[in-house]
C-alpha positions as CSV (number, residue, x, y, z in Angstrom):
1,M,7.4,2.7,17.9
2,A,6.2,6.1,16.9
3,I,8.4,9.2,17.1
4,N,7.5,12.6,18.4
5,K,7.3,14.3,15.0
6,Y,4.1,15.1,13.1
7,V,2.5,15.7,9.7
8,Y,-0.6,17.9,9.7
9,V,-3.1,18.0,6.8
10,T,-6.0,20.5,6.8
11,A,-8.7,20.0,4.3
12,R,-11.4,22.4,3.0
13,A,-14.0,21.3,0.4
14,R,-14.2,23.2,-2.8
15,S,-17.3,23.6,-5.1
16,D,-15.4,23.5,-8.4
17,G,-14.0,19.9,-8.2
18,K,-10.3,21.0,-8.3
19,I,-7.7,19.7,-5.9
20,N,-5.3,22.3,-4.6
21,I,-2.3,21.1,-2.6
22,N,-0.2,23.6,-0.5
23,A,2.8,21.6,0.7
24,R,5.4,24.3,1.2
25,D,6.4,22.8,4.5
26,L,7.4,19.4,3.1
27,R,11.2,19.5,3.2
28,L,12.2,18.1,-0.2
29,A,15.7,17.5,-1.3
30,G,16.7,18.8,-4.7
31,I,16.3,22.5,-4.6
32,S,19.2,24.9,-5.2
33,V,19.1,28.7,-5.0
34,T,21.4,31.1,-6.7
35,I,21.6,34.9,-6.2
36,N,23.2,36.4,-9.3
37,E,25.3,39.5,-9.5
38,N,22.1,41.7,-10.0
39,G,20.7,40.3,-6.8
40,D,18.1,38.2,-8.6
41,I,17.1,34.9,-6.9
42,I,17.1,31.9,-9.2
43,A,15.7,28.7,-7.8
44,K,16.1,25.3,-9.4
45,T,14.2,22.2,-8.3
46,D,14.5,18.5,-8.8
47,Y,11.1,18.2,-10.4
48,G,11.2,14.4,-10.1
49,A,11.7,14.6,-6.3
50,V,8.8,16.9,-5.9
51,I,6.5,14.8,-8.1
52,S,7.6,11.6,-6.2
53,A,6.7,13.2,-2.8
54,L,3.3,14.5,-4.1
55,S,2.4,11.1,-5.6
56,Y,1.7,9.8,-2.1
57,V,-0.8,12.7,-1.6
58,K,-2.4,12.1,-5.1
59,R,-2.9,8.4,-4.4
60,A,-4.2,9.1,-0.9
61,I,-6.8,11.4,-2.3
62,E,-7.8,8.8,-4.9
63,L,-8.3,6.1,-2.3
64,A,-10.2,8.5,0.0
65,M,-12.5,9.3,-2.8
66,E,-13.1,5.6,-3.5
67,Y,-13.7,5.0,0.3
68,V,-16.5,7.6,0.5
69,D,-17.6,6.9,-3.1
70,K,-17.5,10.6,-3.7
71,K,-15.3,12.9,-5.8
72,A,-15.1,16.4,-4.4
73,G,-12.7,19.3,-4.9
74,I,-10.5,20.0,-2.0
75,D,-7.9,22.4,-0.7
76,L,-5.2,20.6,1.2
77,E,-2.6,22.3,3.4
78,I,0.2,20.0,4.5
79,R,2.5,20.9,7.3
80,S,5.3,18.6,8.4
81,E,7.9,18.4,11.1
82,M,9.4,15.4,9.2
83,P,11.9,15.6,6.4
84,V,11.1,13.6,3.2
85,G,13.5,10.8,2.4
86,A,15.1,10.5,5.9
87,G,13.6,7.1,6.6
88,L,11.3,8.4,9.3
89,G,8.0,7.3,7.6
90,T,7.1,10.7,6.3
91,S,5.3,9.3,3.2
92,A,3.2,7.0,5.5
93,A,2.3,9.9,7.8
94,V,1.4,12.1,4.8
95,A,-0.8,9.3,3.4
96,V,-2.6,8.7,6.7
97,A,-3.2,12.4,7.4
98,T,-4.3,13.1,3.8
99,I,-6.9,10.3,3.8
100,Y,-8.2,11.2,7.2
101,A,-8.5,14.9,6.4
102,Y,-10.3,14.3,3.1
103,I,-12.7,11.8,4.6
104,R,-13.5,14.0,7.7
105,E,-13.9,17.2,5.7
106,L,-16.6,15.4,3.6
107,G,-18.4,14.4,6.8
108,Y,-17.5,10.8,6.9
109,D,-15.6,8.8,9.6
110,I,-13.1,5.9,9.3
111,D,-12.0,3.2,11.6
112,K,-8.3,3.4,12.5
113,R,-7.5,-0.1,11.2
114,E,-9.2,0.8,7.9
115,L,-7.3,4.1,7.8
116,A,-4.0,2.3,8.3
117,R,-4.9,-0.3,5.7
118,L,-5.8,2.4,3.1
119,A,-2.6,4.3,3.8
120,W,-0.6,1.1,3.4
121,Q,-2.3,0.6,0.1
122,V,-1.0,4.1,-0.9
123,E,2.5,3.1,0.0
124,K,2.2,-0.2,-2.0
125,D,0.8,1.6,-5.0
126,V,3.4,4.3,-5.1
127,Q,6.5,2.2,-4.1
128,G,5.5,-1.2,-5.6
129,S,5.7,-2.9,-2.2
130,A,5.7,-1.7,1.4
131,S,5.5,-2.8,5.0
132,P,2.4,-1.9,7.0
133,T,4.6,-0.8,9.9
134,D,5.0,2.9,9.0
135,T,1.3,3.5,8.2
136,T,0.3,1.6,11.4
137,M,2.6,3.7,13.5
138,A,1.4,6.9,11.8
139,T,-2.2,6.0,12.5
140,F,-2.0,4.6,16.0
141,G,1.2,6.1,17.6
142,G,2.7,4.6,20.6
143,I,4.3,1.2,20.4
144,M,2.6,-1.4,18.2
145,Y,3.1,-5.0,17.2
146,V,2.7,-5.2,13.4
147,R,2.8,-8.3,11.3
148,P,1.7,-8.5,7.6
149,E,-0.8,-11.2,6.7
150,G,-1.4,-11.1,3.0
151,N,-3.3,-7.9,2.2
152,N,-4.0,-7.4,5.9
153,A,-1.9,-6.8,8.9
154,V,-2.0,-7.8,12.6
155,M,-1.9,-4.4,14.5
156,E,-1.9,-4.7,18.3
157,P,-0.8,-2.1,20.9
158,V,2.2,-3.3,23.0
159,R,1.7,-3.1,26.7
160,P,4.5,-3.4,29.3
161,G,5.1,-7.1,30.1
162,L,3.3,-8.3,26.9
163,V,5.2,-10.9,24.9
164,F,4.5,-11.9,21.3
165,R,5.7,-15.2,19.9
């Protein structure tokens, strides 16, 4: 079942081939701020946590490029209502939204099942293994029945009174 929290990714094509990611809204653990006696603000970050979170975005862009068979520069702005690392499927939501935004900005479309499959591939590539549940829920919302079948997954909406065996 999906929760009522969202990740938004806005994409704007670039002519120079660069990929620019603005993800100030991703709430990442591992930052500490000190204000010294002179009033200077000193921020320290856990570089590893930041790179880990952005590795989902990087892989999502790579798979989106492969899907449309086109490499293009892009500005991405990521806004999130979900905290990273809280077990709410934020990485799946980021993967889904990034792939979708990239593909749509370049003028292409994608079927929801294919979108969920590509996002699941992002999770598997970054984590080593993953369930298709989070990416399916981030793609479809609502209540879904999800069952992995090899490299594919059964993804069916659950309707009241419907029983799966």
